[in-house]
Every structure is written in C-alpha cells, then in structure tokens.
C-alpha positions, 0 to 999 in steps of 0.5 A, spaced: 371 320 208 364 322 206 358 318 209 354 316 204 346 318 204 341 312 206 334 312 206 333 305 210 326 304 213 324 311 209 318 310 205 317 315 200 311 316 194 314 319 187 308 321 183 309 321 175 315 316 176 314 312 170 319 316 166 324 322 166 325 325 172 320 321 177 323 314 174 330 317 176 328 319 183 324 313 184 330 309 182 335 313 186 330 313 193 331 305 192 338 304 191 340 307 197 334 304 201 327 306 201 321 303 200 318 307 193 310 307 192 311 308 183 305 312 182 304 313 174 297 314 171 300 311 165 296 317 160 299 321 155 303 328 155 296 332 155 293 328 160 290 323 156 289 315 157 292 311 162 296 304 162 300 301 168 305 299 164 310 305 166 309 304 173 311 296 172 317 297 169 319 302 174 318 298 180 321 291 176 328 295 176 327 297 183 326 290 185 332 287 180 336 292 184 334 289 190 330 295 193 322 295 195 318 298 191 310 297 189 306 301 183 300 305 184 296 307 177 291 313 181 290 320 179 294 325 183 287 327 185 286 321 189 291 322 194 288 318 199 289 312 195 296 314 193 298 315 201 294 309 202 298 305 198 304 306 202 300 305 208 298 298 206 305 295 203 309 298 208 306 302 214 308 310 213 310 315 210 315 320 210 317 322 203 313 325 198 316 328 191 310 331 187 312 330 181 306 328 176 305 333 171 302 334 164 302 340 158 297 344 155 301 349 151 296 355 148 298 362 148 293 365 151 287 368 147 287 360 145 287 357 153 281 353 153 277 353 160 279 345 160 287 347 158 286 351 164 283 347 169 287 340 167 293 343 168 291 346 175 288 340 177 293 336 176 299 340 178 296 344 183 290 341 186 294 333 185 300 335 189 295 339 194 291 332 196 297 328 195 300 332 200 293 333 204 293 326 205 300 324 207 300 330 212 297 327 218 301 321 218 307 326 217 305 329 224 304 324 227 310 321 227 314 328 228 317 327 221 316 328 214 319 330 208 316 334 201 318 336 195 314 341 190 316 341 182 315 349 180 318 351 174 323 357 170 316 358 167 312 358 173 319 363 176 319 367 170 313 366 165 313 363 158 310 364 152 304 359 151 305 357 157 300 361 162 296 356 165 302 352 166 306 358 169 300 359 173 300 353 177 308 351 177 308 358 182 302 357 186 306 350 187 311 355 190 305 358 195 303 352 196 310 349 199 312 356 203 306 356 207 307 347 209 314 350 210 311 354 216 306 350 218 310 344 219 317 346 222 315 345 228 313 338 226 320 337 222 316 336 217 320 340 211 317 343 204 322 344 199 321 346 191 325 344 185 325 347 179 328 343 174 330 343 167 332 337 165 330 332 158 324 329 159 317 329 155 315 335 158 321 339 155 322 335 149 317 340 146 320 346 148 329 345 147 332 343 141 334 335 142 342 337 142 340 341 149 335 336 152 342 330 151 346 334 156 340 336 161 339 329 163 334 327 170 339 324 172 343 330 175 336 333 178 335 327 183 341 327 187 338 335 190 331 332 191 335 326 195 339 330 199 332 335 201 329 330 202 334 326 207 333 327 215 339 331 215 337 336 211 335 342 214 333 346 209 325 348 210 323 353 204 327 354 199 326 354 192 332 351 187 333 352 180 338 346 178 340 342 171 346 339 168 350 339 175 348 346 176 344 348 182 342 354 185 338 357 191 333 362 188 330 369 194 327 375 193 330 381 192 327 388 194 328 396 192 328 400 198 323 403 195 320 410 197 314 413 201 310 417 197 305 419 202 305 424 207 301 425 214 294 428 212 295 428 205 292 426 199 297 420 195 297 422 189 299 418 181 303 425 179 308 423 187 308 416 184 310 418 177 316 423 180 319 417 184 318 412 180 326 412 179 328 411 186 322 406 187 324 401 182 332 403 183 335 396 185 341 399 189 342 397 195 337 392 195 334 389 200 333 381 200 326 379 205 325 372 207 319 372 210 313 376 211 314 378 217 320 382 214 317 384 209 310 387 213 315 391 218 317 395 212 310 397 213 311 398 220 317 402 220 312 407 214 307 408 219 311 410 223 314 415 220 309 418 217 306 419 224 312 423 226 311 427 220 315 424 215 314 422 209 316 423 201 322 424 200 323 418 206 327 412 204 328 405 208 335 404 210 339 398 208 340 393 214 347 394 214 352 398 219 356 403 214 361 405 220 358 403 226 364 407 230 362 414 228 354 411 231 357 409 238 355 415 242 352 419 237 346 422 241 339 422 239 334 428 239 330 429 246 324 426 246 318 429 251 312 425 253 306 427 257 301 423 261 295 424 266 293 419 270 288 416 265 295 413 262 297 409 268 291 406 269 291 404 261 297 402 262 296 397 269 289 394 265 294 393 259 299 388 263 293 385 267 291 388 273 284 387 275 279 389 280 279 383 282 284 384 286 283 389 292 290 390 292 290 392 285 285 398 286 292 403 288 294 402 281 287 403 277 283 408 281 286 416 281 282 416 288 286 411 292 289 414 297 296 410 295 294 411 288 301 410 283 304 407 277 307 401 276 314 401 275 314 398 268 311 403 265 318 407 265 318 403 257 313 407 254 316 414 255 323 412 253 321 407 246 319 412 241 326 413 241 327 407 237 324 411 231 331 416 232 336 411 229 334 412 222 338 419 223 344 416 226 350 417 222 355 411 220 348 407 222 343 404 217 337 400 220 333 396 215 327 396 220 323 390 217 329 386 220 329 389 227 328 384 232 327 386 240 332 382 244 333 384 250 330 390 255 333 393 261 329 399 266 332 401 272 328 406 276 331 411 281 325 414 284 318 412 283 314 415 277 309 421 278 302 419 276 302 424 272 306 430 268 312 430 262 317 425 261 323 428 257 328 422 254 335 422 252 337 417 248 344 415 245 347 409 241 351 406 247 355 400 242 354 397 236 356 389 236 357 383 230 353 377 232 355 375 225 348 373 223 346 380 225 347 387 228 346 389 235 344 396 237 345 398 244 340 403 246 341 407 252 335 412 254 335 416 260 328 419 262 328 425 267 322 428 270 324 436 270 331 435 272 331 430 276 333 422 273 327 418 274 329 411 270 334 409 265 332 403 259 337 400 255 334 397 249 338 391 246 336 391 239 338 386 234 337 387 226 338 381 222 342 380 216 347 386 219 352 383 221 359 380 219 362 388 218 368 385 222 366 389 228 366 387 237 361 381 238 360 384 246 360 390 250 362 392 257 356 397 256 351 391 255 347 390 261 347 381 262 342 377 264 344 373 270 343 365 269 338 362 273 339 358 279 339 350 279 334 349 283 326 349 283 323 355 283 321 358 290 315 361 287 310 361 281 305 365 279 300 363 273 295 368 270 291 367 265 292 373 260 285 376 257 283 374 249 283 383 248 289 383 252 293 386 246 287 391 244 288 394 251 296 394 251 296 397 245 292 403 248 298 405 251 302 407 244 303 400 240 300 401 235 302 395 231 296 392 227 300 385 228 297 385 235 290 387 233 288 385 226 287 378 225 288 378 217 295 382 218 297 377 223 296 372 218 300 375 213 305 375 218 305 368 219 301 368 225 294 364 226 292 370 230 294 377 233 301 376 237 301 380 244 306 385 245 313 383 248 314 388 253 306 386 255 309 379 257 314 384 261 309 388 265 306 381 267 312 378 270 315 384 273 308 386 277 308 378 279 315 380 282 312 386 285 306 382 288 310 376 291 316 380 294 315 387 295 307 386 296 305 391 291 310 396 294 312 401 288 318 405 291 321 397 293 322 396 286 329 397 283 330 394 276 329 388 271 333 386 266 329 381 261 330 376 254 325 376 249 325 369 247 318 366 243 310 370 242 306 369 246 298 369 244 292 373 248 288 368 251 294 363 253 296 363 261 303 366 263 307 363 268 312 367 271 317 362 276 321 366 281 327 364 284 329 369 291 337 370 292 338 375 297 335 382 293 335 380 287 329 375 284 331 371 278 325 370 273 322 366 267 316 368 264 313 362 259 306 359 256 309 352 258 303 352 262 299 346 264 292 347 265 292 343 272 297 349 274 291 354 274 288 350 279 294 350 283 294 357 282 287 357 286 289 352 291 294 357 293 290 363 294 285 360 298 292 356 303 293 364 303 287 366 306 284 360 309 291 357 311 289 355 318 283 352 318 285 347 313 290 346 317 285 344 322 281 341 317 286 336 312 291 335 318 296 332 312 301 334 307 298 332 299 302 331 293 301 331 287 305 328 280 302 331 274 303 327 268 304 330 261 306 325 255 308 320 259 313 323 262 313 327 270 312 335 269 309 338 275 311 336 282 306 339 287 306 339 294 301 341 300 303 343 307 296 342 311 300 339 317 303 345 319 303 353 321 298 356 316 299 352 310 303 352 304 303 350 297 310 349 293 312 347 286 317 342 284 319 340 291 320 333 291 324 333 298 320 332 305 314 326 307 308 326 304 301 323 307 298 322 300 301 322 293 296 322 287 300 320 280 295 323 275 295 325 268 295 334 267 288 332 262 285 327 267 286 332 273 282 337 269 276 332 268 276 330 275 276 336 278 271 339 273 266 333 274 267 330 267 271 324 270 269 320 276 275 320 281 273 312 283 273 310 276 279 314 274 282 310 280 280 304 278 281 305 271 289 306 273 288 313 271 289 316 278 295 313 282 294 314 289 300 312 294 300 313 302 294 315 306 288 314 301 283 316 305 286 323 306 283 324 299 277 325 302 279 331 305 281 334 298 274 337 298 276 342 304 281 345 298 277 343 291 270 345 294 268 349 288 270 343 283 269 336 284 271 331 290 278 328 288 
C-alpha cells in the first residue's frame, strides 16, 4: 500500500500563487498539511498594477479546506519581506517554490531595455532574492527544498522571447549551483519546466491544447521534489499533461584538433567538423568535474605527442575479457636526487625536523628516497589504458579509487626506472567499472616495487561482468578500539603547488578558476600527496624513518583535501602490520596536543618530576565528546594517549574545542572560563596550576 506524502509541520512559500500553476501548488501543499504563504503581487501579465485580491482568494480556499495559510502581497524583489512573513506567521521556512513570472514578448530587434530588465528582475533576480533570504534559515535547520521554474523557451529558445528565454535558462544555472552548495546542509534544489494552461501560456497556445494542459497535472511533481523523502537534487524536468521527463546534457566524443608544439588552425577544425559534431556513442557529463576531466585527458595526450586524429573514448567496456591480461607499452622514468627531494617537500617534509634531513639533503650520510616516491615512476602508465583493445575508457569519468604499493628494496636516489603495466582485471560494479592496473617497476633488471592502481570509471558498469577479483589487493578493516598513535600535521597552503612538481600537472590542484569550474571552493590537494603524508607518519612513528623497514601500503581514497587543512593519521599496531586512517577530521585542539606530545617526548622525565600527576581532557564539539586525551606525567618518561578512557586521572578537564583554544591562546581567562561553566574540572583542581609546565609557551590552563 502506497504511503501518502504529507507536509505536516512544513512551511512553504509559493510565489505568484494567486492563479494558474502557483494556485495549484499552494492548494496542494495546503491539502497535505503544509502551512502556506501565498505570495502574489496581483499585477497583470506584463507586470503592471497590483492587488491583494488574488492571494486572498487562494488563502480563503486553503483555510476553507481546513488548511493553514497567510497572504503576502510583496514583489519578489523584496525577498526578505516574503520570508519574514513566513517567520512571523509560522516561525520557519522549509520550502520555496519560485513560480512568479510575467511576459513581455517582443522580437529581438524590438526588445527594449525595459522589456529585458523587467523580465530578468521578476524571474531571475526575484528568485535569487527570495531564495537568498531563505537560505541561511534552511542551512541552520539542516533542511530545505527549493524549486526553480524554467521553461521550454529557456531550454530550446523561442521566437519573440529572447528576454524570457535568457532569464529562464539563467534560473537553471542558479538551481544547479544551489544544488551543489546546499547538498551538505540537506538543501535540495531542482528545476521544473512546466507546460500548462496559465495566463503566461494562453498567448502562445491554442485554446483546445490549453484545456488538456491543466496546472493540476504539474503540481504532483513539485510536491514530490519538495518532500523530505525525495533525494533528487540538481535535476531538470519537463512536465505537462500528466507526463514527466528528466533532461540531461549530451556531448559528442569530439576530436582533438591540436598537436603538441604546433599551431592550431581553423582548417584543422573545418576538416574535423563531421567528427566534432558526430553524436554516435555520445557521452553524458553530469558535472563540471566530469566535463573538465576531458580537458585533463586531452592535455595528457598532447604531452605524450598524440593530438589530431585522437578522439576520446566512450565510458564503456566493449569486451572486458579481451582487455584482461593486456600488457601496456613499457615506460621509463629517469630521475636525480633533486626529484627525491622535491617529492619529500611535496608530501610535507621539513628541515624543522632534523630527522628529515636524510630525505632533504643529498650530502647527508644516510640520504635516501621516500618509499612512496615509487608511485611517481608508475602513475604515467594510466594514460596507456586508452590503447587497450576491448576496453574503452572515458577519462572524464575516471576516479582513482584505491592504491597499493609494495616495495622489494629501497629505491635508489637516482637512476632510471622501467615500468611494465598489465590490465589485471576488469570488474562490473553496476554503477561503474573498475580497472585493476598492475605496474611492476625495475631498476636495471631488478624488481624494486609493485603498484596496483584501482581505477573506477563512473557509469561504465552493467556489462554483465564479475563484481570481485582475487587479484585485487584488499584493505583490511580497522581495529575496533581507540588508535594506538595519532599524528596531526598541518599541510601548507602551497602543498599542492609543491607536490605537482613531481609530475601531476592537473590545473585542478593549482588554478583557482579551474578549481571553481570543477565545483571546488579552491584548488584541492592530490590524493597521492595525502597518501605520502600518511605513509611517512607511519614510517616516523613505527620505523624511525628507516626506509628498509617499509614493506607495503594499501589505501582507499574517500574525500578531497584542501591545501592548508590539517591531516590526522590514526594508527593501530597489530604485530608487524599498522592500520591507518588519514582524515581532515581534526579539531583545533589536536594541534596543541601534538605539540604537547612533542614536548613529552623531549622532556618527559623532567615533566614527570614537575607535575607528578595523570591529567585528562574531554574535548567537546557540538555538545558531544569528540576527543579524550590522557597525559601520564606520573610514571616513567611520560606519555600522551588519545581515546583511552581506562585508568584513573588525578584531574579531568572538560571543555569545548573552541574554548580550549581560546584559553590556550590567551583569549579567554581560565578562571572566567571555570566560573562561567565553559571549563569543568573534576578531581584535584589544584593540579591545574601545574599545566604551565606543559603549555608554557601558551596561556595557563
């Protein structure tokens, strides 16, 4: 039995709700339990005049049916007033349906400035102002549903509607961006392009057609997209006469018409025009990231000397069994000690740690190369997948899913490495295809390392292949206990700029405008850079930076990291295996405890004599315990542990992460924090006076 959709407790604003589509939306929401703000300026189809009668009639209808509604008569250009009406009447705003609109149809040559500006003010600017006024309220309550109204004229164009078409397609662009920005706050934004009988369509449709295109056939889609259980976000839908269709972009395979170190000419474009416009095996990019990845692949091909005549391939596996076992062309990588040093700097090494000199100074007696430098020599093999028979890869949809590295001997600090790659397996994951690429790298005739790249191609699954492979190196599950060790390290704002010097020239990691096109606030850090950070944290903690003790590492990439963010590597030791989890889930206080740990390591015995106590901190975040730290300055050399709640502390401090930082940095007086309840102390409160020995470079706690 189908469960009815209800909107009890939800507050919805419908603009232009005095008639037509807006009226149907408002009535439907009211019938299903929503409190409705019925907005209508009461003007005519061209935006002239105003009246309260239209909105009042709809409010009366909703109330007559037992619903809750209030009227608003403001222009959508007064967006704040519309949202304030909702807050004053019902205390919140959950759903905004941007429906208000007018027409000023003219052929393009006869369109005046007034005709153009008024259409944009009502449709595009009005929707922007209303939505902006509601946005922060939706963010704070972690819920929002927004509907933008486009039209067929905006999608396809229509004679006499240049002003209207431009505004309506602009609404789609606005909606797509809001869908991205609102996702993490549970704010979804979708666009509808309705075809229905209304005062806006009666001028362009015959009466008999208008009768079959009733507004009531559109409202159900708007209600579903507005419901809390609907996961749709960033969609574009045509709707009318009871039919609903979703639209997406389609793109030809295209053709690269430029060659490395050669001038690109219009003649080359002309001669390739049929292929540029050929929609056979067209691709369907669903995001800017997917679109820009095509350009990255083009640049890669150009760097390798391939250009004109090289088309991008489709996102499908035509014959995976033919691809499995295929050997790619051998690749060579020559390097000097400079490359090793650049890589070490790129993954965060610094002369601030004397033990790092063995990786940063070629004159150091034990100068060596970081084990994870091995991936640099092997990663260019990925571009060779474009020539594998039976396998078609759309590089715009390729994601680096997992990475395995096994080292058989320490890397030489200079020389030439030769890599031989083979397609180990091809897996069908339904939503995508996984290509396992095995790369064995040799120094001379001696095998030095083995990499397995797990590459996920979005949308290329469903070809009936197997889902798992015994050839895949799997990640082991994390132990179900607090980490044995944690290292927190700040990345530099220039981390990506440094790392790219090791060979990954993707502008996504350096160019802010390119990153913005990809949907990121700023350039992101390379996944293999974070990989290098995590690996050297383990090398430092459990191997004393002795590269001969490094055997292998397997990671899965999950989320992007931004240069300047702190990286936290949690480590669990089980015999000769170290489990790791590296993330940006870092509190501000973690960096202070990292400094405390450094001091304990260097001055542990001295601090034990001065403090002679076990101190514990409960660090709170959003009202919940986020960290538990215990500092033993009573026995031995002293030790700091995280997440260990066992053992008896002489004094325990409970404080929010931000308040802890304010106290430590001197912004908040510890006594005031205590008496205001921001700092709670359990146990021997007098021991708090001894914290100066631990935090002597900061404020007293």
